[in-house]
N, C-alpha and C positions, 0 to 999 in steps of 0.2 A: 595573545601570547606576548608576555612582557619579558622577552629575552633580548639582550643586546649583543651584538657581534663584538668579540674581543679584538678582532683584527682591524675593523673599520674605523677610520678617523671620524666618521659622522655617526658613530654608534649612539650618541646621546640624543640625536634628533630623528633617527630612522624609525619608521613605524614598524609595527610587528609584522605587517604583511611582507616585508622585505626578507624575512627569515622564515624558512620552511623546514619541516622535519625531513631527514634524509636517512632513515633507517636506524637500526640499533646495532650494537656490537658488545662483545664481552671483553672486559679489561683483563689482560693476561695475568697481572699480579694477583688478583683476588677473585676473578671470574664474576665480577659484578656486571649486570647488564645495564648499559648506558645508552641514552638517546643521543643521536648525532643530528646536527643541524647544518643548513647551508644558507649562506648569505648571498642574496642575488645582487647586492651592490658591489661587494669586493670579490665575489666568486670564490670564497674560501669556506672550508668546512671547520666546524668546531663541535664540541659536545658539552654535556653537563659537567664533565670533569675539568673543563677549561677554566671554570670559575673557582675551583677548590684550591686552597693553599698547598695541597699536596700534589698539584698538577705536575706531571712528568716524573713523579717518584715511582721507582720500580718496586720498592719494598714497603709501601705505605701500610700494609697489614701488620708490620712489626712495630709501628709507632706506639701503639698502646702498651705493648709488652715492654719496650725499651723505656717508656715513660715511667712505668711502675717500678722497674728494676732500678733505674737511676735515682728515683725519689725514695727508695727504700734501702739505701746503703750499698747498692750495687756499684761496682767499678766498671769502667769501660771494657776492660779486657774480660772480666768474668761475665758481663752481659753478652759480649760477643761470643764467648765460648759456649754459654748456655743456649743461646738462640741460634748457634751455628752460623754466625755472620762474621764478616771481616771487621776488624777493629775500626778501620776508617769509616765504615758504614755507620757504626754506632756513634763515632765522633761527629759525623755530619748530622745525624739525627739529633744529637744533643744541641747543636747550633739551631736547627730548625725548631725543635720543641721549646728550647729556651726563649727564642724570639716570639713564638706564638704565645707562650705562657706570660711573657712580659706584656704583650699587647692586651691580652684578656684581663690581666691584673690592673692595668692602667684604666681600662674602660670600667671595670668594676669599682675601682676606688673613686671614680668621678661621681658615683651615686651615693657615697658614704657621707655621713655627718658625724665625725668623731669628736667626742667630748672629753676623753681621757686616754692618754697613751704613755708608754714608757720607752726609753731608748738608752742605748749604751753602745760601746765598741766591743766587738769580738775580734780577737787577734788570731791570725794564722800566718802562713808564709807561702811563697811560690818557689818551688825547686829546692830551696835551702832555707834553714832557719836564719841564715845571714841576710835573707831578703824577706823581711816580715811584711805582712799586709794587715790593714785594719778594715773591718766590715762594720759600719755603723748601721744598726738595725732598729727600726721603730715597730713596736707591738701595741695593739690596742689592749687596754686593761680589761680584765675579766674574760673577754671573748678569746684572747690570745691570737687575734687575727694579725697577720703580718702586713703592715701598712707600707713598708718600703725599706730599701737598703741601699748602701753605696759602698763600693770597694775602693780603697785608697792605699797608695804606697806610703810606707813609713820607714824611718831609720831604725836600725837595730838598737837594742837596749842592753844594759848590764854588761856581762862578761863577753858578749858577742860584738861589741862596738869596734874594737881594734881589728878583729879578724874580718869583719864586714867591710870596714874602710880599706883594708889592705887588698882584699880580693875583688870587691865590686865598686869601690869608690864611694863617694858621698851620695846618699839616697835622699830623694825629695820627701818632704813631709806634706802629704796632700790631705791629711785628715780634716783640716779646717775647711778646705774647699768642698770636700765630699759631704761634710756635715751641712754646710750652707746649701748645697744642691738638694740634699734630702729635705731640709726644712722648707725650701721654696716649694717643693712638691707637696709636702704635708699641709702647708698653709692653704692650699686650694680646697681641701675637704675637711678641715677641722673647724669646729664651732668657735665663735668668739668667746674668750674667757675659758678656754679648755684647760683641763688639769694635766700638767706634764710632770712625770716622775723620772728621776735619774739618780745616779750616785753623786758624790761631792766633787767631781772633777771640775776644777776652776775654769776650764776652757768652755764649758757648756753655758755658763750664765750669760755671757755677752751675746752669744748667738741666739739664745732663746728670747732675750729682751729685744733683739733686732727684728726677728721674724714673728714672734708671738708676744707683742707688747702688752696685750690684755690678759694673758694667760696667768694661771697660778702654777708656779714652779716649786715643787717639793723635792728636796734632796735627802738622801739617806746614806749613812755611813756604810761603806763596803765591808763585807765580811769574807772570811776565808771559805773556800769551797770545800766540799766533802772530800775526805781522803779516798773513800770508795765512790766510784762513779765519776761524773763529769764535773769539771771545775765550776761550771755555772750553777750547779745545785748547791745551795748554801747549807751549812751544817747547823741543825738545831733551831728550834723556835720559829716564830712567825717571820716570813720573808715579805717585806713590803713590795719588793720587785719580783714577786713569784712568777707572774705572767711572762715577764721578760726573760728571767733566768731559766724557766722551764722551756721556753721556746728555743733559747740558745742551746740547751742540752739536747733538744730534739734535732736541731741543726747538726750538732756534733754526731748524733747517732744515725742520722739518715742521709747525710751528704758525705760520700766517701772521702772527698778531698779535705774534710774537716776532722777526720778521725784523729784522736789524740796521739796514739802510738801506731804508726803505719809507715809503709814505704810508698803508699799511694798518695802522692802529693800533686798539687796542681802545678802545671808548667807555664800557665798563662792566666793572668788575672781576669782577662775578658771571658775566658771559658769558665772560670770560677763564678763570675757574675751570671752567666747563662745557667749554670747548674743551680745557683741559688734561686733564680727566677723559676726554674722548673720545680724545685722543691716548695717554694712559696705557694705556687699554684696548687700543688698536691696538698699542702698543709691547710690552706684556706678552704678548698672546695671538697676535699676528701676526708680529712681528719677531724676538723672542728665544725664543719657545716654540712653534714651528711643530709640534712633535711632540704637543702637547697638544690635547685636544678644545676647539675654540673655541666660545664662546657665540655665538649668532646676532647679527648687527649690527642687525637690524631689530626685535629684541625679541619676535619671534614664534616 
């Protein structure tokens, strides 16, 4: 019996004979029958559920439903209303599922060897358009696999500058630091001499030379977005950054916080990052890689 006691400080060296079966019980939340164990060393009980990430969750059977709702354009309030749950429960589940998704994505990326990817900044805001945010996202070419993202604070632009300064003061521009953090992560699983595509933003060149000195960097002139549909879908002709722009449009369509015209706005950028991790998991393992074995959405 290769089971270790979660309570005992000597769990790593205890032999299996110190742990014995102590009956079974049905979990109240979903009526699943679980094995209970007893540790003779610390005189404490535990069960199979003690090792699950969902341990002590009373509504774990809603995890999968909430995951699919939030990754398919559902808002926190509408998800709670549809499943007859409290909105706070759905908000807590978003945090749990977002952290679990980020952990699985990190483990999955460590096994990749990317030879070509595209990246750019997607703009949104928190609470008000006077408080804009930038989301730097990297997407693998052809497969459209989301490789990573970073959320960064940025100052307002255009006609909103004066109003933003008056109401919220000067905002930091964290885009450079977020981009550097993303590139450090991408560097771990990209092949030497990889092909990188982006638009002609002059701030990108220096960072790419720093983190990917052997890479081939190709830039393309930006074009206007379609009048009908999302701004990331470009109007007419061949789009050299199609994988990136199509993925951005899917973010806009499936993450409620990123809808173009909506009163559903994110109030905290850290929750936005968790929501993006949740959707990235759904995008990579359910939408574009159905042939792969999918990790469970409930963490169990």
